[in-house]
C-alpha positions as CSV (number, residue, x, y, z in Angstrom):
1,M,170.5,-26.7,-81.3
2,M,171.1,-29.6,-83.7
3,R,173.8,-29.2,-86.4
4,K,172.3,-29.3,-89.9
5,V,173.6,-31.8,-92.5
6,H,175.1,-30.0,-95.5
7,V,173.5,-31.4,-98.7
8,A,174.2,-31.0,-102.4
9,I,172.0,-32.2,-105.3
10,V,173.3,-33.5,-108.6
11,G,170.7,-33.3,-111.4
12,C,168.3,-30.4,-111.6
13,G,165.5,-32.0,-113.6
14,K,161.8,-32.6,-112.6
15,A,162.6,-34.8,-109.6
16,A,164.8,-32.2,-108.1
17,E,161.9,-29.7,-107.8
18,H,160.2,-32.1,-105.4
19,Y,163.4,-32.8,-103.4
20,V,164.4,-29.2,-103.0
21,S,161.1,-28.1,-101.5
22,H,161.2,-31.0,-99.0
23,L,164.9,-30.6,-98.1
24,Q,164.4,-26.9,-97.5
25,Q,161.5,-27.5,-95.1
26,S,163.7,-29.8,-92.9
27,N,165.2,-28.3,-89.8
28,A,168.0,-30.9,-90.1
29,V,169.2,-30.0,-93.7
30,D,171.1,-27.1,-95.1
31,L,170.9,-27.4,-98.9
32,V,174.2,-25.8,-100.0
33,A,174.6,-26.5,-103.7
34,V,173.1,-27.9,-106.9
35,S,175.0,-29.3,-110.0
36,D,173.8,-30.0,-113.5
37,P,175.8,-30.2,-116.8
38,V,172.9,-28.7,-118.8
39,A,173.6,-25.0,-119.2
40,G,171.5,-22.9,-117.0
41,R,169.7,-25.6,-115.0
42,A,171.7,-25.3,-111.8
43,E,171.7,-21.5,-112.0
44,H,167.9,-21.6,-112.3
45,F,167.7,-23.6,-109.1
46,V,170.0,-21.2,-107.3
47,R,167.8,-18.2,-108.3
48,T,164.4,-20.0,-107.8
49,Y,165.2,-21.7,-104.4
50,A,167.8,-19.4,-102.9
51,I,170.6,-22.0,-102.9
52,E,174.1,-20.7,-102.3
53,H,176.1,-22.5,-105.0
54,A,175.6,-23.8,-108.5
55,F,178.1,-26.0,-110.4
56,P,178.0,-27.2,-114.0
57,D,180.2,-30.1,-113.1
58,V,179.9,-32.6,-110.2
59,D,183.7,-33.1,-110.0
60,E,184.2,-29.4,-109.3
61,M,181.5,-29.5,-106.7
62,L,183.1,-32.5,-105.0
63,N,186.5,-30.9,-105.1
64,V,185.8,-27.4,-103.8
65,L,182.7,-27.6,-101.6
66,D,182.5,-29.2,-98.1
67,F,179.2,-31.1,-97.6
68,E,178.2,-34.4,-96.1
69,L,175.4,-35.8,-98.3
70,L,175.1,-35.9,-102.1
71,V,171.6,-36.5,-103.5
72,N,171.9,-38.1,-106.9
73,L,168.9,-37.2,-109.2
74,T,170.7,-37.7,-112.5
75,P,169.3,-39.9,-115.3
76,M,169.5,-43.6,-114.3
77,P,172.4,-44.6,-116.6
78,L,174.6,-42.0,-114.8
79,H,173.8,-43.2,-111.3
80,A,176.7,-45.5,-110.9
81,S,179.4,-43.1,-112.1
82,V,178.1,-40.1,-110.1
83,N,177.7,-42.3,-107.0
84,R,181.2,-43.7,-107.4
85,K,182.7,-40.2,-107.6
86,A,180.9,-39.1,-104.5
87,L,181.8,-42.2,-102.5
88,E,185.5,-41.9,-103.6
89,A,185.4,-38.3,-102.3
90,G,184.1,-39.5,-98.9
91,R,180.5,-38.3,-99.2
92,N,177.4,-40.1,-98.2
93,V,175.0,-40.7,-101.1
94,W,171.3,-40.7,-101.4
95,C,170.4,-41.9,-104.9
96,E,167.1,-42.3,-106.7
97,K,166.6,-45.9,-107.7
98,P,168.6,-47.8,-109.0
99,I,172.0,-47.1,-107.5
100,A,173.5,-48.6,-110.7
101,A,172.3,-50.0,-114.0
102,D,173.7,-53.5,-113.3
103,L,174.3,-55.8,-110.4
104,Q,178.1,-55.8,-110.6
105,D,178.3,-52.0,-110.4
106,A,175.8,-51.9,-107.5
107,Q,177.8,-54.4,-105.6
108,A,181.0,-52.5,-106.3
109,L,179.4,-49.3,-105.0
110,L,178.2,-51.0,-101.8
111,S,181.8,-52.3,-101.2
112,L,183.3,-48.9,-101.9
113,A,180.8,-47.2,-99.4
114,K,181.8,-49.7,-96.8
115,L,185.5,-49.2,-97.5
116,R,185.2,-45.4,-97.3
117,G,183.0,-45.6,-94.2
118,V,180.1,-43.7,-95.8
119,G,176.5,-44.5,-96.4
120,L,174.8,-45.3,-99.7
121,W,171.0,-45.4,-99.9
122,S,168.6,-45.8,-102.8
123,A,165.3,-43.9,-102.6
124,P,162.1,-45.2,-104.1
125,A,160.3,-42.4,-106.0
126,N,156.8,-43.7,-105.1
127,L,156.2,-41.2,-102.3
128,I,156.3,-38.3,-104.7
129,S,154.1,-39.9,-107.4
130,P,150.8,-38.3,-108.1
131,S,149.0,-41.4,-106.9
132,F,150.7,-41.3,-103.5
133,Q,150.2,-37.6,-103.2
134,F,146.5,-38.0,-103.9
135,M,146.2,-40.8,-101.4
136,T,148.0,-38.8,-98.8
137,S,145.8,-35.7,-99.3
138,M,142.6,-37.8,-99.1
139,L,143.8,-39.5,-95.9
140,T,145.0,-36.3,-94.3
141,A,141.7,-34.5,-95.1
142,G,139.7,-37.4,-93.7
143,T,137.8,-37.7,-97.0
144,I,137.5,-41.5,-96.7
145,G,137.2,-41.6,-92.9
146,R,139.8,-43.3,-90.7
147,P,141.3,-46.4,-92.5
148,S,142.0,-49.5,-90.5
149,A,143.9,-51.3,-93.2
150,A,145.2,-50.5,-96.7
151,H,146.8,-52.2,-99.7
152,G,148.2,-50.5,-102.7
153,I,150.0,-51.4,-105.9
154,I,152.1,-49.0,-107.9
155,G,154.4,-49.6,-110.9
156,S,155.2,-48.7,-114.4
157,S,156.3,-50.4,-117.5
158,G,159.6,-48.6,-117.4
159,P,161.2,-45.7,-119.2
160,A,160.5,-45.0,-122.9
161,W,162.9,-42.1,-123.5
162,P,165.6,-42.5,-126.2
163,G,168.6,-44.5,-124.9
164,S,166.6,-46.5,-122.3
165,A,166.9,-49.9,-124.0
166,W,169.5,-50.9,-121.3
167,F,166.6,-50.9,-118.8
168,Y,165.0,-53.9,-120.4
169,Q,168.1,-56.0,-120.9
170,K,169.1,-58.7,-118.5
171,G,170.9,-57.0,-115.6
172,G,169.3,-53.6,-116.4
173,G,166.5,-51.7,-114.7
174,V,165.7,-51.9,-111.0
175,F,165.9,-55.7,-110.7
176,L,169.6,-55.9,-111.8
177,I,169.5,-59.7,-112.2
């Protein structure tokens, strides 16, 4: 029997709901903890999804819990700092895009991962988008027949929440240049 990878999630917002359900379906994953600084969020995930540990602080989770992979689902401006903490603690990191808000931070994180001998990956969120979910359901159901070729375009104009101005500045957003 294959040993499961022990995984912990940081950030219990909307994206985490999608991740948790998929991680818990995997035979290769043991989702052991969630962390979120917003009061009650991590505890809600523990109750709703039967996860063993909840932490209000990522530092505490990194210090007291043994796991191999941190999944970073925090708001984009926090990605670099959370990724850095996990890499420094010797954890592999899977982060929603981008891994950092600017190119220098991203390069520093990649160097740190290499130095620590751990992995750092950035996940595109496209596969959990409503458009891709709809397309998948249509293809799986055979609604449009058997495709022989496909072309798709997806994108957005970027975030519009308060504090997102950094995304539109040179060096911000997903392009980082």
